[in-house]
N, C-alpha and C positions, 0 to 999 in steps of 0.2 A: 427541367433537364439542363437548361442554360445555366441555372444557378449551380447545379452539380459540377458542370464542366469548369465554371469559374473557380470553384473551391478546389478542384483537383489541380488546376493551373497554379493556384496559390501554394499548394503543398509542394509541387514540383519546383517552383521558384524558391521557396523556403529552403529546400534541400540544397539547391545549387548555391545559394548564398552562404550556407553553413559549411559546405564541404571544404572550401579553401581557407577557412578561418583558422585552422590549426595545422601548421606544417612544421615538422621538426626534423633536423638533420642530426643523426647520431651514428655512433659506430655500430658495426654489425655485431650480432649476438655471439658471445663466446663463452658465457658462463651460465646463463639461465637454461634450465632443462624444460622438458615437456610439461605443459600445464595440466594439473590434475584438479578435478572439481572437489576439493576438500578445503574447508575453511579452517585455518590454523593461525597461530600468532607468529609473525616474523619480526625480529628485532632489527629495525633500521635506525632507530633512535632509542632514547632512554625509556620511551613509553611504548607499550605494545600497540600494534596497528593491525587490524584484521585485513589480511590480504589473501591471496591464493597460494597454496603450496606448489612448489615446483619439484617434481620427483623424476628420478632418472629412468629413462626408457619406459615411460608409462603412456599408453595410448589414450586419446581423449575419451572421457567417460560420458556416455549418453545419460541424460537426466531421467529421473524416475517420473513416470507419468502420474499426475495427480487426478483424482476423481473429477470428472467434468460435471457431475450432477450434485455432488455434496456441497454443503454450505462451507465457505471458507471460514477459518478461525477468525472470529470477529475481534477487532481492536478499535478503540476509540481513536479517530483520526486527529483529535486535538490533544492527545496525551503523548508526550515524548519520554519514553522510559530509557534509562541508561542501558547501554549494551552489556550483556553478560559476556565477559571475556574468559575463555577457558584456555589455559596454556597447554600446548601440545608440542612435543618434540618432533622435529622433522627427521625421518630416517630414510635412507636410500632403499629402494626396492631390491629384493633378492633377484638376481639375474642368473638363469641357468642356460648354458649354451646348448644343452641337449633337449630343451623343451621349447617348441615354437608354438605360441598361442595365436589363434586367429583374432585379428582386430576387427570389430564391427564399427562401421562409420555411419550407418543409417538405421533408423528405427521407425517403423510404420505401425500405427494402431488404428483399428476400425471398430466401431461399435454401433449398436442400435438399442434404443430404450423403448419402454412400453408406452411412453407418452409421444410416440412417433418422433423420436429424437435421434437423428443421425449424428454420429460423432466421428471425426477423422483428425489425426494428428501425425505429423512427420517431423523427425529430427535428423539433421546431418551434422556430423562433427568430424573434423579432420585437421591435421596440422603437420608441421615439419619441425623436428627437434631443433631447439635453439633458435628458431626463426619466427614461427607464427602459429596461431590457432584460429580456426574459422568455424562458425556455427550458423546453421539455418534452422528456423522453427516455423512451421505452418500449422494452423489449428482452425477447425470449424466445429461448432456445436449449435444445433437448433432444437427447439421444442415446439411442436405444432398442436398438440392436444390442448383443448381449452379447459379452463377451470370452471367447475360446475357453478351454475347460477350467475356467472359473470360474462361480460362481453368477450369475444374472441381474444385470446391472450398468447399468441405466438411470440417467440423471442429467439434471437440468434446472437452468436458471438464469433467473430472471425479475426484471426491475427496472423500477420506475417512479420517475422523478426529476423534480424541479422546482426552478428557480432564478429569483430575481427580484432585480435590481439597481436601486436607486433612486439617482439622481445629484442631489446638492445643490450649492450654490455651492462649498463647501469640504469636503464630506464625501461618502462613498459608503456606502450601506447595502446589504448583500448578505444574502439569505435563501435557504437551501438546505434542501430536504426530499427524502427518498428512502425507498422501501420495497423491500427485497431479499428474495427467496425462493429458496433453493437446496434441491434434493433429491438424495439419492444412496442407495446401498445398501452394506451391509457385505459384503465378499466372503468366500467360503469359501477354504480352502486347497486346493492342487492335489494332494491325495492321497485315496485311496479311503476310508481310515478317517475323515478329517476331514469329507469331504462327506457321509458317511453320517449324521453328527450333525445335518445341516442340513435344514430344510424350507424350500425356496425360496419358499414362499408365506407363511412366518412373518412377521407384521407387525413383530416385533422387529428384523428385519434392515433395516427401512426407517428413514431419517432425513430430517428436514426442518429447515431453519434459517430463521428469520424475523428480519429486522433492520430497524428503523425509526430514522431519524436526522432531526434538525432542528437547524439552526445559524443564528445571526445574527452577522454580522460588520460592525462599524462602524469606519470609518477616516477620519482627516483627511488632506487633500491640500493643506495650506497651502504657499504659496510662501515665506512669511515664516519665517525660521529662529527668530525670537524668540517665536513662538507655541508653546504646548504641543501638540506632535504626539501623537496618540493612536491606538491600535489596540486594539479591544475585541472579544472573541469570546465568545459564549454558545452552548453546544452541548449536545445530549443524544442518547444512543443507548439504545435498548431492544432486547435480543436474547433470543430464546427458541427452544428446539428441540422436537422431537416428544415428548420425555419429561419436559417440565416444567422443564428447566434453563434459567435465565434470568440475564441480566446487565443492570443498569441503571447508566448512567454519565451524570453531569451535570458540566459543567466551565465555569469562567469563566477566561479568559486575558486579560491586558492588557499593553500596552507604552506607557509615557508617557515622552517625552523632550523636552528644550528646550535651545537653545543658551545657553551661559554662557561668559563670558570668564574662565576659570579662570586661565590664564596666557597671555602673549603669545608663547610659544614655538611654538604650533601655528597652522596656517592656519585651522583650524576645529575646534570642540570642542563637546561637549554632555554633559549629565548626564541620566540616565534611570533608570527603575525598571520592571522587568518581573517578571511572576509570575502567580499564579492559584490557583484552588482546584478540586479534583477530588473527586467522590464516586462510589464504586463500591458496588454491592450485587449480590453473586453468591449465587444461590439454587438449590438442588435440592429434591427432595421431602423430604430428610432433614436438610439443613444450610443455614445462612445465614452469609454473610461480609460485613461492612461495612468500608469503608476511607474515611478522610478524609485528604486530602493538600493541603498548603499550600506554596507556593513563592514566594520573593521574592528578587530580585537587583538591588541598586543597581549602576549601571555608569557608566563614563566612556568616551566614544567620541571619537576625535580623528583628525586627519590632519595630517601634516607632510611636505610635498614628496612623495616617492615612497612614504612609509610611512603606512599607516593601521592603527589598532588599536582594539580594544575590550577593556576589562578590568573585572572586577567581582568580587563576592563573593556566591555563591549559597547561600542558607539554605533548608533544606527540613524540613518537619514532617510526620510520618506517624503516624496513629492507626489501629490495627487492632482488629477485634472480639475481645473477650475479653482483650486485653492490659491489664496493670495501669497502664501509662502510655504516653506517646507517645515516639517516637524522633525525635531531631533529627540532621540531617546538614548538614555545611558543606563547600563545595567552592570553590576558587579558579577564576576564569575568565579566560582570555586568548585572543584571536584577533587575528592580524596578517596584513597583506598588504603585499608589497613589489613595486613595479614595477622589474623589472630592465632590460627593453627596452620602451620605450613602445609600447603597443598590440600587443605581440608576445609578451612573456614576463614572468611574475610568479611570485613565491614566496608561499606561505601556510603557516601553522602555528598551533599553539595548545595549550592545556591546558584541560581541562574535566572534568566528572563529574556524576553526578546519579542520581536514582531514576526508574525506569520500570516501569509496571504490566504484568505479563504477563496481559493481559486475555483473557477467554474469546473475545471477538470476534476479536481478532488471531490467537489460537492456532487457532481453528476455521477461519479463512480459510487458514491455513498447512497445517493437518492436519485435514480434515473427518472423520477417523475417530477422533477423540478420544472417550474414554469420557464419556458424558452425565452420569454421577454424580460426575465429578471436581469437587472444590470447593476445591482448594488452589491459589489464584492469587496467587503471591507477587510482591513488588516486586523487580526486579533493581536492585542497587546497583552502579553503575559508580563505583568508588572514585576512579579517576583514568584519564584518557585523554590521551595525548600524540600529536599528529599533525603532519605536515609534508609539503609537496608542491610541485609546479610545475604551472602551467597557462599556456596561451597559444595562439597560432595561428601558422601558417606561411603567408605570402603572403595573409593574410586569407581563406584557404580551408580549411585543415586545422586544426581545433581539437584540442587534446590536453590531457590531465591525468594526472598520476601522483601517488600519495599512499601514504605508509606511516604506520601508527599502531600503538600498543600500548595495551592496555586491561587493567586489573585489575578483577575483578567478583566479586560474591556473588550467588547465586541466578539464574544464567542457566538458562533452561528447555531441557530436552531431552525426547525422547519415548522411553518404554519400554513394554513390554507391561503391561497393567493388573495390579495386585496384587489378590489375591483369596483368599478362604478356599475350600478344596476343597468343591465341592458334591456330589461323589461320591467315595468312597474304598473301594477294594477291598483288604482285608487279604491275600487269597490271592496276588495278584501285586504287592502293595505299589505301587500306582499310583493316581493320581487324574486326573480329566479336567478340562480347562479349560472355562470357560463357552463357550456356543455362538456368541458374537459376537466377531469378531476386532477388538478395540479397543485403543487406546493410552492410556496414562496419562502423567502428568508426573513428571519427575525434575529436581531443582534442584542444580546443582553450582557450586562456587567455582573460580576459576582465573584464567588470563591468556591472552590471544590476541594474536597479531600479524596485522595485516591489510595486504595489499598490493593496490592496485587501480590500473588504468590504463584510459584510454579515448581513442579517436580518432574524430573525426567530420568528414566532408567537408561543408561548409556553403556558403551563399551561391551555390548553383547551382540554377537553376530546373528542371533535368532530372535531375540525379544526386544521390542521397542514399546515403551510405555511412557505416557506423559499425562500430566494433570495441570491445568492452569485456571486461575480464578481472578476476577477483577470486581471490586466493589467501589462505588462512587457515591459521595454524598454532596449534593449541590446546595449552595446557599446563594440564590440570585437576588439582585436588587429588586425592590418593589414587589416582592413575593411572586416573581415570575416562575414558570414551570420549565424544567429542562426537557422540552418536547423531543421525543424519540431518542433520548440518550438512555440506554439501558443502565439500570442502577446496579445490577448484578449479572455477571456472566461467568459460566463455568464450562470448561472444555475437557473432556476425557477421551483418550485414544489408546489403542493397543493393537499390536500386530505380532504374529508369531510364525516363524519359519519351521515347517515340518518336513523332515527328510530332504531338505534342500530343494523341494519342488512345490510344496503347497504353502501358501502364506495367507491365512485368514486375517482379517482386520475389522475393527469396529471403531466408530467415532460417535460420541454423545455430546450434544450441545444443549446447554440450558441458558435461557435468557429470561431475566426477571421482568417485572412489570415496567412499563415505560409510560411516561406522561404523554398524552395525545390531546389534540383539539378536535372537538366534535364537529362533524360536517352537518350541513343543513339537509338532512334526509328528506326526500320528496322535493328537494330544490327550493323549499320555501322557509323563510324566517318571518315571524310576526314583525310588522313595522314598529310596533310599540316595544321599545327596548326593555321596558320594565318587566316584561313577561318572558324575556329570553331565558332559556335554561343556561346553567353553568356549562360553558363549552369545554372545560378541563375535566379529563377523566383518565384512567389508567387502562392501557391495553393489557390483556391477560398474559401471564408468563407462559412459556412453552418449553417442551423438550423435543429435540430433533435427533433421531437415531439413524445412523447409516452403517450398513454392514457390507462386506464383500470378501472375495477371495481371489487370489491369483494362482494359476497352476502352470508350472514350467514344464512343457511337454519335452523339449530338448533345448540345446544351446541357443537355437535360433527362434523357436516358436513357443508362444505361451498364450493362455486364454485368461479371461477375467469375467467376474460377475460382480455387479454393484447394485445394492439396494439402498435407495435414499428415501428419507422421510418414512421410515418403517411404520410409524404410528398413523400415517395418513392424515395428519393434522393440517388444515388450511388456515394456519395462524397468520396474523398480521404483523409484518415487520414495520410497515407504515399503514396508517389507517385506510381502510377500503382497498387495500392491495394484498389479497391473500396469496400465499405461496402455493406452488404446485403440490399435489399430494404424492402418494406412493409412486415410485418408479423403479423398474427393474431394467438394468442395462447389461447386455452381454457383448463380448467383443474378443478380438484377437490382437496379438502383437507379434511383429516379425522383425528380426534383426538381419541386416545384410550389408 
């Protein structure tokens, strides 16, 4: 209890320290209009930048509620794909003085699932034209029904988030804050010998993750190319779990660019500098790790006819705890786009590289069963990355994109069973028992990987939404290592259709191919003679997960929904010895006011 209070005090102190860090004095807004939740391309420079559209006299739009029980579309956290940019013209809304529409600022949704799963979510969105936009988001979801043949497996996820956008004449200030709490339990193995070692009421089987974030984002929206355009972000994250493991991260990122007449060869050109500073502090009860990371990249951005490109030189500096010196890394940077058929087909490609922190926050979100006392969070060094692809649309309806890339890296993270010293050894049968918690530890390998990805999306239709996405990865790791728990093939298919403006059925299908895994010592025993140990490497079975549902709009304010997840009722393993929950049916209501 004392430890919980100490961590809450740290979060409160962290917020107080970050709040005054970004103070800006600007003119009052006189040109920006009400913010609308629609991603479009706005030209503030010679290169398109994904921002938010500002439309005249549009009320804040409440977000669409996502399924709380379906599996999120899986993406490899170590793969950075180029953003697909779709140009879209910004048009003013049609305003009729004779029609007055009701603006809803609140949305409340409640549901209950067959796995004894209560769900509640609330949104509030309001703003003042030309001045500000404010949003609140509260969410809670729990599942209490246990998985058959395994120890009790309840879990929960709670979130409180706040955002505030302030509009000035030529700038936008965005403030975001959130607090996230997740709970789960470590499962036992599905054998008699293993489960006998467990006390299902043991508090050491419980886990809780707390995460607090605070971010300030300050951007210019000049129409004049000759001004220095700038985008500055100051952000912080504090994470800790039930056993005192914590991670503190503070970062400053910036991008400054201005038009220059370097040569008359190009239609438009600019020089820029982007970079930043990141600080990490990882701590357990027994260890502490500090990282300082600085990045700077001067670049040249230009457009000539159908060709646009950005080229630069990326310099990075990394200082680690206990190291005698700092490490410097340098990477060339090139990104290009070519219009092959205007508004229909284009090619893109490039060369890049860089350092990326394998942070505790990211790894825990990917694998919540990570050992709490793990404190080796290295930086992945992507030495080089080449990529190329095509993107476009057919008849302004079907968007598509295909891409291939190859990467060479050091210290990519994989999951293995935790390393440990035997806590019990029996000389009579030459065996030792594993610890009583089924946890994973981290392993870092060097190597190369080929990535192939493709996607299709049916767009510009008010009633039909259809998408298909696939990813295939081929790893070549040094010393014949296996890419543990990295899916080699993933496919996602989804469709929804609006009937009579009231009924909207939808379906999602996920396929995940085989994954390499490391065999656990079932029964808790390994032979002491290593020559008779079995090969610990094997592949987990592939699986298909099907989710269905429908929404029914009763009237302008009231709607109902039904969601069915894991329709095939498969208890497949995403991580070895951790089966997912089976079939669940959730019903609920939504109300706008």
